[in-house]
N, C-alpha and C positions, 0 to 999 in steps of 0.2 A: 381390483378392489371396488366394491360398490359403495357409492357415497350415501350419506343419510337421505338425501333427496331421492336417489334411486330406490333405496329400500322402502321409503314411504310410498312411492308410486307402485312398486311391485306388490306391496301388501294391499294397497287399495284396489288394484285392478287386475293383477295378473296371477297371483299365487292362489292355488287351490287351498282348501281348508287344511291347516297343519303343514303346508308345504314350505320348504325353504327355497331361496333362490337357486341354490345348487341343484336341488331336486327338480325345480322347474326346467332348468337347462337340460337335465338328464331326461325328463319326460318328453321334451320337445325333440331332442336328438334321437331318442329311441323311436318315437312315432314316425318321424320323417325318414329315418333309415329303413323303415319297413318297406319303403318304395323299392328298395334294391331286391327284395325277395321275388318280385315279378320277373327278374332277369338273372338272379345269382343265388348261390347257396347262402345259408344263414351266417357263416363266418365272414362273408363279404359285407353283409349288412352290419355286422358287429364292428368291423373295421371302420366303416363310415360313421357309425354312431359315435365312436370315440373322437373322430375328427370334427364332427358337427358339435359335439359337446364341448370340446376344447376351445374352438373359436368363439363360441358363445360365452363360455365361462370367462375367457380372457377379454371379453368385450371387444373383440376384433371384428366380429360380424354379428349382426342381429337381424332376424326376419321381421316382417311387419307384425303389428300388435295382435291380430286375430290368430296368427300361428303360435305366438307365445302364450296366448290365453287358452286356445282350444285344442292344440295338438295333444293327442293322447287322452282326450276326454270324450265323453259320449256325444257331445255336440259335433266336434271334429271339422268345423268349417274354418278353413285356414287362410282364405284369400281376403285381401283388403279392398280390391277395386272391382266394380261391376258397372257395366252400361246396359240399361234395359230399354227396349223399344217403347215408344208411345205413339200408337196408331190412332186413326181418326174415327173411333167409335167409343161409346160409353163402356161397352163390354171390354174392349182391349185396354182402355185407360185404367179401368179398375182392376184388371188382371195384373197390370204393372204395379199399381199401388199395393196389391196383396203381396207380390213377389218382393217389392222393395221392403215391406214390413218384415218379411221372413229373413231377408239378407241383413237388414240393420239390427234385428234381434240377435244375430250371430256375430255382430261386430264389423260387418262390411259397410263400405260407403258406396253410394249409387250415383250414376250420372244419366242424364236424359236429354235427348233432343226433342223439343216440343214443336219442331218445325213442320211436322206433318199434320198438325191440328188446324182445322179450318179457322179463319179469322173471326173475331167478334163481329156479330151482325150478319154473318152468312146464314143461308137457309139450311134448316134441317128438314129434309123432305118427309121423313117417316112420321114426324110429329107435327109438321107444318110450323115448327118453332124457329127460334133464332139462336144461333150458336153464341156461346159466351166467350170463346177464344182461349188461347193457350195460357195466358196469365191467370185467368179464372181457375183453370184446372191445376195450375201449379199450386194454388192454395190448398187443394185437396191433398197433394203430396206433402206439402209443408205441414199441414195439420196432423197428418198421419205420422210423420216423423216426430213431431212434438210429443206424440203419445208413446213413442218407443224410445227406450234408452238402449243404445247399441250394446248388445250382449249383456244388458243389465248393468253395464259398466261405463259406457260412454255415450254421449248424445249422438243422434243420427247426423249424417252429413250428406248433402246432395250437391250435384252440379246441374244447373239448368242452362240449356243452350237454345238459342233461337237464331235462325238464319237472318242475315242482314236484309234479305229479300222478302221476308214475311210481312204482310200488311200490318201486323200488330207490333212491329219491331220498336216503335217509339214507346208504346206502353210498357214493353218488356225492359227497355233500356232504363226507364225511370221507376221501375216497380219497387226499388229499394231506397228511393230518395227520402222516404219518411223515416228511415232508420228504425222502423218497427216491423215492417212486413218481411216475410221470407227469411227469417233469422236462421233457418236450417238449410239455406241455399247459398252457394256461390253461384253467380250468374256470369255467363260470357256470351258475347255476340259472335256468331260464326261469320267472319268477314272474308269475302272473296278477293282475289286479285283484281277482278273487275271493279269492285267497290273502291279499292285504294286508287286505282288508275283514274276513276271518275272523280274522286276527291281532288286528285292532282290537276285534272283538266277542267274542274268546276262543272262537271257534267251531271246528268241525272241517272238514277238506277230505277229499274222496274220492281215494284212490289207485287208478288204474284200469290194468288190463292192456291195453296197446295192441293186443294180438293180437285180442281180442274185445270190448273196451270194458267188461268186467265189473269191478265194484268189488271190489278185493282187501281193502282195509281202509280205515278212517276214522281220521284222526289229528288231534290238536290242531294247528292252524296255528301257534300260538304256540311249540309245542315245536320245530317245524321251523325257524321263524324264529330261535329261540335257537341252534339247532345251526349254522345258516348263519353267524350272527354270531360264535359261538365259534370255528368253524373259520377264518373270515376273520381274526379277531384273532390266532389261533395261527400261521397259515401263509400268509396273504395270499390264500387261495382257500377257497371260491369267490367269484366276483363275482356280481352279479345282472343279468340281462337283464329289463327291464320289458317283457315280451313283448307285452302288449296295447297299450302305447303305441307300440311298434315297428310293430305291424300297423295301428294307426290312421293311421300315416304311410306305410304301404306304397303306393308309387306304382302298382303293378300288381296290385291285389287279385284280379282275375279269373284271374291265373296261379297263384295259390296263396298260402298263408299262410307268412310268414317264420318260421323256427324257429331260425336260427343266424346267427352273424356270423363274420367273419374273425378271426385269432388275437388281435388287440388290441381288437376290438370296435367299430371305427369304421365298419364297413360291414355292416349287416344285409343278407343275401342269400338268394335262393331257391336251391334245389338246382341245381347246375351253373352258377350265375352267377359272374362274376368282376368285378373292378373295378380300374381304373387310377387311381392316385393321384399327386398332385403338390402341391407347397406353395410359396406365396409367402413370401419372406423379408421380414417386416414391418419389420425393422431397416433395410431399404433404402428405405423409403418415408417416412422422417422427415427433414425439412430444417429446421434451426434450431428444433428442438423442436416443429415442426408437421407434420401428415400431408399428404403430397403426394397428394391424392385423384385427380388426373389420371393420375399415374404408376401408382397402384394400379389404376385402371380399365383402363389399358393392359395391365398384368400379368395381370389377370383375363381379358381378351379373348384374350391370347396363350396363357395357361394352359389355358383351356377348349378352344381350338382344338387345341392340342398333344395334350391327353388324348383328345379325340374322334378325332384322327388315329391314335392308338395302336390303337384298336379295329380300324381298317382294315388296318394294317400288321402287326399281331400274328400270330404263329404259335401256334395254339392246341393244347393238349395232347390235346384230344378234340373230336369233332364236336359232341357235346351242349353243350359249353362254348361253342364258336363260335356255335352257334345262339342261345343265351341272350344272349351278349355282344352280338352284332349285332342281336338282336331288341329289346333294351332299352337298349343303348348307355349303361349306367350309368358315370359317372365321378365322381371325388371330388377336387375342388380344395380345398385347405386352407391352413393358415398355419404358419409357424414364426417364432421371434424375437419373440414377444409380450412376454416378460419384458424382453428387451433394449429393445424399443420403449418400455415403461413406464419403464425406468431412464433412457433418453435424454430422455424427457419429464418426468422427476422426479415420477412418479405411483406411490404405493405400490400393490402388488399387491392387498392386502386393504383396498380403499377403494371407496366408491360411485363415485368418479370413474373407477376402473379398470373397474368393471362397466359403467358407461355407455359408456365408450370401446369395450369389448369388443362390446357390442351394436351400437354405431354402425358399427364396422369390419365385423363379420360380416354385418350387415344390408346394408351397401353391397356387399360381396363377393357375397353370395347373390343380390341383385337384379341386379347386373351379369352374374353367371354365367348367370342365367335369360335375361336379354335377349340375351346372346351365343348361347345355345343356340337361342333363337327365330330369330335371324338365320341361324344355321347351318342350321336346318330349312328356311328359305326358299331357301337357297343349295344345300343338299345333300339335303334331305328329312328328314321326321320319323323317329323310331325306329319300326320296323315294327309293334311291338305297341302302338302308341299308342291304338288303339281299345279295348284291354283295360286301359286305364290311367285315372288320374284326369284325364288331359289329353285325353280323347276329344273330338274335334271341333276341337282346336287344333293349332297347329304348334309342336312342340318337338323338338329333336334328341336330347336325353338324358333318360332317365327320372329320373335324379338327377344333380346337378352338384357338390355340395359335401360335404366330409367332413373331419373334423379327425383326422389321423393322428399317431402319436407322433413321427415324424421323427427317431428316435434317431440314425441314421447320417448322413442327408442334412443335418441341422442342423449336425453336426460338419464336414462338407465345406463348408457355407455359412459356418461360423464364427459361428454365432449360437445362441441358446437353443432348446431343443427345444419344438416345438409351442406350446401355450398354458401350459406348465408354468412355475412360478416357479423361481428359482435353488434348487438343492438345498442347497448349503452354500457359505459364503464360503471356508472352508479345511477340508481333510480329509486323512486319511492313506489313500493308495491302495497296495494291494499289487500289484506288477507281476511281472516275470519272477523266477522262483525265490523268490517270496514276499518280495521286497525292498520295504521300505516307502519311499514317497516322499511328501513334503508337497506338496499341490497347492493353489494359491490360485486362486479362480475368476477366469477371464480378464476377465470383465465388470466385476468389482470393480477389477481392475488398470487396465482401460481407462477406466473412468469415475470412479473414486475415486483412482487412482494407487497406486503401491507404497508405501503410507504406514504399514503396520503394523509396530510394533516387535516384537522377538523375544518379549517378554513377552506382548503382546497376541495374537500368533499362537499362543503356547502355550495361552492361555486359550480362544481360538476353537476350537482343535483338540479341545477337550473335548466340544463340542456342535455345531460347524459354524456357530454363530450369533454375530453381533456385538452382539446386543441388550443384553446385560448386561456388555459390555466397557467399562471406564472409558477416557475419553480420546478416544472416537470421537464426532464431532458427531451430534446428534439427527437432523438432516436426512439424514445419511448412513444412519443406522440405519433410518429410515422407508423409504427407497428400497431398501436392500439387505436386504430381509426374505426369509427362506428358507422352503422348503416346510414344515419342521417348526416354524417360528415361527408360521405362518399357521393360525388355528383351522380345524377341519374344515369348518365351515359356509361359510367363504369359498372353499374349494376347490370345494365343490358349487355355490355361487352362480355362480362363474366358469364352471364347466362348463355350467350352465343358461343363462347369458347367451349362450354360443356355440351351444348346442344349439337355442335358440329360432330361430336363423337358419341352420340347417344341415340339408340334405336327408337325408343319411345319419345318421351318429352322431358322437359326440365321444369320442376315446380320451383319458382323463385319469386320473391316479392321485390318490386322496385320501391324501396322506401323513399318517401319524399318529405322534406320539412314542411311545417305548417304554412309557410309563406310562399310556396310555389304557386304559379298561376295555371289556369286552364291551358294556356299556350304551352307551358312546360309539359303538361300531360300529353298533349297532342304530339310533341316532339318525341316523347317516350314511345308512343304507339307507332309512330312513323319509323323510328330507328329499329324497333322490333321487327317490323315488316321488311325493312331493308337488309337486316342481318339474318333473315330467314329463321326467326324463331317460330315455334309452333303455337305459342300462346304467351300472353303477358298479363300481369296483374300489377296494379299500382296501389300503394297505400300511403295517403298523406297523413302525417301525424296530426292527431286531433280531429280527424274526420269521423271517427267513431269513438264512443265512450269505451274506456278500458280500465284495467286495473294498474297499468303502468303510467306514472305521471312524472313530469318534470316541473320545475319552477314553483313548487308549493311554498308559500310564504310561512314565516314564523315556525319553521321546523326546529325542534329541540333535538339536534343531531345526537347528542350524548345520551338521550333517553330512548333512542330508537335502536333496533337490533341491526347489527351488521351481519347479514346472513351470507353464507357462501352458496346460496342457491344458484343453479345453473342459468346462464344467460339464455339458454334455449327454453326456459320457462316462458319467455316472451311469446 
């Protein structure tokens, strides 16, 4: 059953003219099942069409937004994630800008490493001029994205990455500190093991010009680390990519070194690679407080086949992307509804029991995803670049199978919590049209704890979003309904690590921090991420960016505001 929120989202962004949600699921199922016709007779495709349709209609599995929007349409671009090269010439830079525009127009997001661009102040021999550096060229990408609304339905999104060893790294680290620039970019520093070890030993690292490999300067690693932490504390950017860990897990090392990810960081990709994502709704695999493992296995098998089919039916924005997509056949099956599953099972998010369950779940999903990919390889063939991969001599259909995406919008359609994130707040004030304030109570609190809050309790909760210090609420309810800002940072990181351990690609997760944390706390977060072998990490300190979610607003007339059942994943 689709919620009012889900219906509003579908009407605004997903449904074709005159289309119902049921017809949308049918359109997508039919289009994706056409991939079977390359290998099987029509009745086989019809069988899988029904399976695809059923899991989507039941909100048990949903693919990424471009697939829901574009499958079965003339546009036909179904992938969410792309990484494009940015090489060191004006011609190559603007070729990438053009391709980015084409991708974003179709609803895809793009990631770039700017590490190959010569630094600001370097010589440009052809014109006898001076190079403006990577941050300057990032503005070109940012402005182009500003002019494009993804698929005419959502704003463009980019990931900008720069190596910690680039001479312009300080300028890059601080480029979003004004909280106005690069609004269409998430940015991350590609930090090496060498960098972290030099931070530990208070040593220096070399900053090298990528044009000729010459050392421009040596800097204290600790100074750069401090600057990264200060900027992340202040503005939420940059994040860190643990780039050596990413490449230790690169499934196709002979094809090159990974230098960038998609906009939210859940898929590290080579230049011109793309990835199709989809997520299983974990809230749908709980029966009487127990996980239905057989149902979960079926959903994994259907999800992997669905995403593999997308590769064959997709209409690619460029030939280079099609060659990489069909050469490696990377896909990313993930999850949403983890917090709702924990609530249903009465397990606190910040507990060892939750960490153990996370590992058990993702280990199971990853294992079944791999087994399904092996079966598909026997049925349809391995990915063509397999001899240049870690699977040389084996039969595997997909170079990667699993990834944990943010699921911001599709989790709202599914009516569950986003990705592996905890609840953000039990109640909060949200500004909507014409800056009108509305009080919103988390729907999962209403669903599982009931509409039990008094007006006085609600007024107190609105100060922080938390119920932990509110009198009159039972302790067992407080334990289960713990929010992102209640949870100590290390528990966010441990949870991300639990999922990362059993995920081929990467895990997109935010380490939410309260307003009063220090820069030292941020440093500890980045260190723990390195120690626990994450592939990337992002922090967000409440209040470091302006938003539509607020706590602690004075003089609220609660009784005059709307108690909406909008999903917590709207955050």
